[in-house]
C-alpha positions in Angstrom: 0.0 0.0 0.0 1.4 3.4 -0.9 1.1 5.7 2.0 0.9 8.8 -0.2 -2.6 7.8 -1.3 -4.1 7.6 2.3 -7.4 9.3 3.0 -8.1 10.8 6.5 -11.7 11.1 7.7 -12.5 13.1 10.9 -15.9 12.4 12.5 -16.9 14.8 15.3 -19.9 16.9 16.3 -17.5 19.5 17.7 -16.2 22.0 15.1 -13.2 22.8 17.2 -12.1 19.1 17.3 -12.6 18.7 13.6 -10.5 21.8 12.9 -7.7 20.9 15.2 -7.3 17.4 13.7 -7.6 18.7 10.2 -5.1 21.4 10.6 -2.7 18.9 12.3 -2.6 16.5 9.3 -3.4 18.7 6.2 0.2 19.3 5.4 1.2 15.6 5.6 2.4 14.6 2.1 1.2 11.0 2.5 -2.5 12.1 2.6 -4.4 12.5 -0.7 -7.8 13.4 0.7 -9.2 14.9 3.9 -12.8 14.5 4.8 -14.6 16.0 7.8 -18.1 15.0 9.1 -20.0 17.1 11.5 -22.4 14.2 12.4 -22.1 10.5 13.0 -22.8 8.8 9.7 -25.1 5.8 9.1 -24.1 2.7 7.2 -25.2 4.1 3.9 -23.2 7.3 4.4 -20.1 5.3 5.4 -20.0 3.7 2.0 -18.2 6.7 0.7 -15.1 5.4 2.5 -14.9 2.7 -0.1 -13.6 5.3 -2.5 -10.4 5.3 -0.5 -9.1 2.2 -2.2 -5.7 2.4 -0.6 -6.9 2.8 2.9 -8.5 5.3 5.2 -7.6 6.6 8.7 -10.7 7.5 10.7 -10.5 9.9 13.6 -13.7 9.1 15.5 -14.9 11.3 18.4 -16.4 9.3 21.3 -18.0 12.3 23.0 -21.3 10.5 22.1 -20.2 7.0 23.0 -23.4 5.3 21.8 -23.4 6.7 18.3 -19.6 6.5 18.0 -19.7 2.8 18.9 -22.3 2.2 16.1 -19.9 3.8 13.6 -16.9 1.9 15.0 -18.7 -1.4 14.9 -19.7 -0.9 11.2 -16.2 0.1 10.2 -14.7 -2.9 12.1 -17.0 -5.4 10.5 -17.2 -4.1 6.9 -14.3 -1.9 6.2 -11.0 -3.8 6.4 -9.1 -0.9 4.8 -10.2 1.5 7.5 -8.0 2.0 10.6 -9.6 3.9 13.5 -8.2 6.4 16.0 -10.5 7.2 19.0 -10.8 10.8 20.1 -12.0 11.1 23.7 -11.7 13.1 26.9 -10.5 10.2 29.1 -8.7 6.9 28.8 -9.0 4.4 31.5 -7.9 0.7 31.3 -11.4 -0.6 30.8 -12.2 2.0 28.2 -9.1 0.8 26.3 -10.3 -2.8 26.3 -13.7 -1.8 25.1 -12.2 0.2 22.2 -10.0 -2.8 21.3 -13.1 -4.9 21.1 -14.2 -2.5 18.4 -11.0 -2.9 16.5 -9.5 0.4 17.7 -5.8 0.4 18.7 -5.1 4.2 18.8 -6.4 6.8 21.2 -5.9 10.6 21.3 -7.2 12.9 24.0 -9.1 16.2 24.1 -7.8 18.9 24.0 -6.2 17.8 20.7 -2.4 18.0 20.4 -0.9 18.2 16.8 2.0 16.0 17.9 -0.3 13.4 19.3 -2.5 13.4 16.2 0.4 12.8 13.8 1.9 10.1 16.0 -1.4 8.3 16.1 -1.7 8.8 12.3 1.7 7.2 11.7 0.9 4.2 13.9 -2.5 3.7 12.4 -1.1 3.8 8.9 1.6 1.3 9.8 -1.1 -1.0 11.2 -3.1 -0.6 8.0 0.0 -1.4 5.9 0.8 -4.5 8.0 -2.8 -5.9 7.6 -2.5 -5.6 3.8 0.9 -7.2 3.5 1.6 -11.0 3.5 1.9 -12.5 7.0 4.6 -14.9 5.8 7.4 -12.6 6.7 6.4 -12.4 10.4 7.5 -14.8 13.1 5.2 -17.0 15.1 4.6 -15.2 18.4 3.7 -17.2 21.5 2.4 -15.2 24.4 2.5 -16.5 28.0 -0.2 -14.8 30.1 -0.6 -15.5 33.8 -4.0 -15.8 35.3 -2.5 -14.0 38.3 1.0 -13.1 39.6 2.8 -16.2 40.7 1.0 -18.6 38.4 4.3 -19.6 36.8 4.0 -18.0 33.4 7.6 -16.7 33.5 9.0 -20.1 34.3 7.0 -21.7 31.5 8.1 -19.1 29.0 11.8 -19.3 29.9 12.1 -23.1 29.9 9.8 -23.8 27.0 11.6 -21.1 24.9 14.9 -22.7 25.7 13.5 -26.1 24.7 12.2 -24.6 21.5 15.7 -23.4 20.6 17.2 -26.8 21.2 14.5 -28.6 19.1 14.5 -26.2 16.2 18.3 -25.8 16.0 17.8 -22.1 15.3 17.7 -19.1 17.5 14.5 -18.5 19.4 13.8 -15.1 21.0 12.4 -14.6 24.5 11.0 -11.1 25.3 10.1 -10.0 28.9 7.2 -7.6 28.6 6.8 -7.4 32.4 8.2 -3.9 32.3 8.4 -3.3 36.0 8.8 -6.6 37.8 10.1 -9.0 35.1 12.1 -12.0 36.3 13.8 -13.4 33.2 17.1 -11.6 33.9 17.1 -13.0 37.4 16.2 -16.5 36.4 19.0 -16.6 33.8 21.4 -14.4 35.6 21.7 -11.9 32.7 24.1 -9.0 33.1 23.4 -7.1 29.9 23.4 -3.3 30.5 20.4 -2.9 28.2 16.9 -4.2 28.7 13.5 -4.3 27.2 12.9 -0.7 28.2 15.8 0.4 26.0 14.5 -1.6 23.1 11.0 0.0 23.5 12.5 3.5 23.7 14.4 2.9 20.4 11.7 0.8 18.7 11.6 3.1 15.7 15.4 3.1 15.3 16.4 -0.5 15.7 19.0 -2.0 13.5 21.1 -5.2 13.6 24.2 -3.8 15.5 22.0 -2.1 18.1 19.9 -5.1 18.5 22.9 -7.4 19.1 24.0 -5.1 21.9 20.6 -5.4 23.6 20.1 -9.2 23.4 21.7 -11.7 25.7 22.4 -15.3 24.7 22.0 -18.7 26.4 22.7 -21.7 24.1 20.6 -20.8 21.2 18.1 -18.7 23.1 18.2 -15.0 22.6 16.8 -13.0 25.5 15.5 -9.4 25.6 15.5 -9.4 29.3 13.7 -7.6 32.1 14.6 -4.2 33.3 15.6 -2.9 36.7 12.7 -1.4 38.7 12.5 2.1 37.1 8.9 2.8 37.9 9.1 6.4 36.6 10.6 5.5 33.2 8.2 5.9 30.3 8.2 4.2 26.9 6.4 5.0 23.6 3.0 3.4 23.3 3.9 2.0 19.9 7.1 0.6 21.2 5.9 -3.0 21.7 4.7 -3.4 18.1 7.9 -1.8 16.8 10.1 -4.3 18.7 8.0 -7.3 17.6 8.0 -6.2 14.0 11.8 -5.8 14.0 12.3 -9.1 15.8 10.0 -10.9 13.4 12.5 -10.2 10.6 15.2 -12.1 12.5 13.4 -15.0 14.2 11.0 -17.7 13.3 9.7 -18.1 16.8 9.3 -15.4 19.5 8.1 -16.2 23.1 6.7 -13.2 25.1 6.4 -13.2 28.9 3.5 -10.9 29.8 2.6 -9.6 33.3 -1.1 -10.1 32.9 -2.1 -6.5 33.7 -3.8 -6.3 30.2 -2.2 -2.9 29.4 -1.9 -1.6 25.9 1.4 -3.2 25.1 0.1 -6.6 26.3 -3.1 -6.3 24.2 -1.1 -5.4 21.1 1.1 -8.4 21.7 -1.9 -10.7 22.1 -3.4 -9.5 18.9 -0.2 -10.4 17.0 0.2 -13.8 18.7 -0.3 -17.2 17.1 -0.6 -18.9 20.4 -1.8 -17.5 23.7 -0.9 -19.7 26.7 -3.0 -18.8 29.8 -1.0 -20.1 32.7 -2.8 -21.0 35.9 -3.0 -23.4 38.8 -5.9 -25.4 40.1 -6.2 -23.2 43.2 -9.7 -21.8 43.3 -8.7 -18.1 43.5 -6.4 -18.6 40.5 -9.1 -20.3 38.5 -11.4 -17.4 39.2 -8.9 -15.0 37.8 -8.2 -17.3 34.9 -11.9 -17.3 34.0 -12.0 -13.5 34.0 -9.0 -13.4 31.7 -10.6 -16.1 29.5 -13.8 -14.1 29.2 -11.8 -11.0 28.3 -9.9 -12.8 25.6 -13.1 -14.2 24.2 -14.6 -10.7 24.1 -11.6 -9.6 22.0 -12.2 -12.5 19.5 -9.0 -14.4 20.5 -10.5 -17.6 22.0 -9.4 -19.8 19.1 -5.8 -19.0 19.8 -6.0 -19.6 23.6 -5.1 -22.7 25.5 -4.5 -23.4 29.2 -1.2 -24.4 30.7 -2.1 -25.9 34.1 0.9 -25.5 36.4 2.0 -27.4 39.5 -0.2 -30.4 39.0 0.0 -33.0 41.7 -0.5 -36.7 41.0 -3.2 -36.9 43.6 -5.8 -34.5 44.9 -5.8 -32.2 41.8 -8.9 -30.9 40.2 -10.0 -32.9 37.2 -8.9 -31.5 33.9 -12.4 -31.8 32.4 -13.8 -29.8 35.3 -11.2 -27.0 34.7 -12.0 -26.9 31.0 -15.7 -26.6 31.9 -15.0 -23.7 34.2 -12.7 -21.8 31.8 -14.4 -23.0 28.6 -10.9 -23.4 27.1 -8.9 -26.6 26.4 -6.2 -27.6 28.9 -3.5 -28.7 26.4 -0.5 -28.7 28.7 0.1 -29.6 32.3 3.3 -28.9 34.2 4.0 -31.1 37.2 5.0 -29.6 40.5 8.9 -29.5 40.5 10.0 -26.8 42.9 13.4 -28.4 43.7 14.3 -28.8 40.0 13.3 -25.3 39.1 15.2 -23.8 42.1 18.3 -25.8 41.1 18.0 -24.6 37.5 17.7 -21.0 38.6 20.7 -21.3 40.9 22.8 -22.5 38.0 21.1 -20.1 35.5 20.4 -23.0 33.1 17.3 -24.2 31.4 15.5 -27.4 32.4 16.7 -30.3 30.3 16.7 -34.1 30.5 14.1 -36.8 31.0 12.4 -35.6 34.2 8.7 -35.0 34.1 9.0 -31.2 34.2 11.7 -31.2 31.4 9.5 -33.5 29.3 6.5 -31.2 29.8 8.5 -28.1 28.8 9.7 -30.0 25.7 6.1 -30.9 24.8 5.1 -27.3 25.0 8.0 -26.3 22.9 7.0 -28.8 20.2 3.6 -27.2 20.0 5.2 -23.9 19.4 7.8 -25.0 16.8 5.9 -27.8 15.1 9.0 -30.1 15.5 7.8 -33.7 15.9 9.6 -36.3 18.0 12.2 -38.4 16.2 11.0 -41.8 14.8 14.4 -43.3 15.5 13.9 -46.3 17.9 17.1 -45.4 19.8 15.7 -41.9 20.5 12.5 -43.5 21.7 14.3 -45.4 24.4 15.7 -42.3 25.9 12.2 -40.9 26.7 10.7 -41.3 30.2 9.1 -44.7 30.9 5.5 -43.5 31.1 5.7 -40.4 28.9 1.9 -40.0 28.5 1.5 -39.7 32.3 3.2 -36.4 32.3 0.5 -34.7 30.3 -3.2 -34.2 30.4 -3.4 -34.2 26.6 -5.0 -37.3 25.1 -4.9 -38.2 21.4 -8.6 -37.3 21.2 -8.0 -33.8 22.6 -5.1 -33.3 20.2 -7.3 -34.2 17.2 -10.0 -31.9 18.5 -7.6 -29.0 18.7 -6.2 -29.6 15.3 -9.6 -29.4 13.8 
């Protein structure tokens, strides 16, 4: 898509808002047409947007949320070449999720800032361009989302990513998107001076030499590790997508450890992910939080990419898998046995879990799902596997077939 043929539409009942946005973008050389609408258009009036054959960026004023939502829903369902920017007076976390359910990824606030308008325009046009290009050039992104802090998502992300690197015999990238309290650098004893915050801050300027200075290495696994606790440090809203786009040109598989706060950079990552692993335990409070996350992911249209990783499963006394699936309305495709001593030992040595133990085999099984690498058919290789391999997982052949369909 040629950016110079973009059309911008501004929909707002407020003349001042229309004028401020229009004046902010009218000198942009990438825009071929600028439309302003003083009222919220109906479905018939919106058909004019089809004239913008190379794409349209729509600035939509949410001062009347009911009418704006109707317009946004129509655009989201029937106008794939329209990318929306919400214009509103406030921006709380729940409001952001509701906007994302309407297909909106960008928000600017009132009073309107020309800088904010143009930055949102650039991000929206990049999103539009990505959606019209082939997805073949992008990596497979695997997001690990905890039901609640302490569910074990970071442990699952680190050790399954390391297993994926071993299985695929090519570098796998692990990104720690827990920007405040990430644990990857601690678990792997990384001492790189740069962190994920540096990559986010430079997301629009990344190049190979700079990237190599930011990434740490552990036997085939590249890690963009967690940052020190710099609570006052800010990063650009579009940084997460910029980092993922750059990394996608260098890696086939990317694992992302998320904090589970459902902030914008997490939602952006989830939208780009091939697999979303919701990590939880069978503890009642954790399952309650997992259900809330599952419902949110369903409302965002992501349910077909979500599966449950049930952590710290005991051989006796655990809640039945089918009962957990009924509660969450999601398949439990992976279980991780309780293995505190092995995980502590691996952390103390700053190494990934490896070998024939139940927890190592479980991590390898998860890695195989990410990479698509199937077990060797060599009889000798089969002998090296644990004696009762199937006991380590809740997955049955029937469940695997059902998921594949």
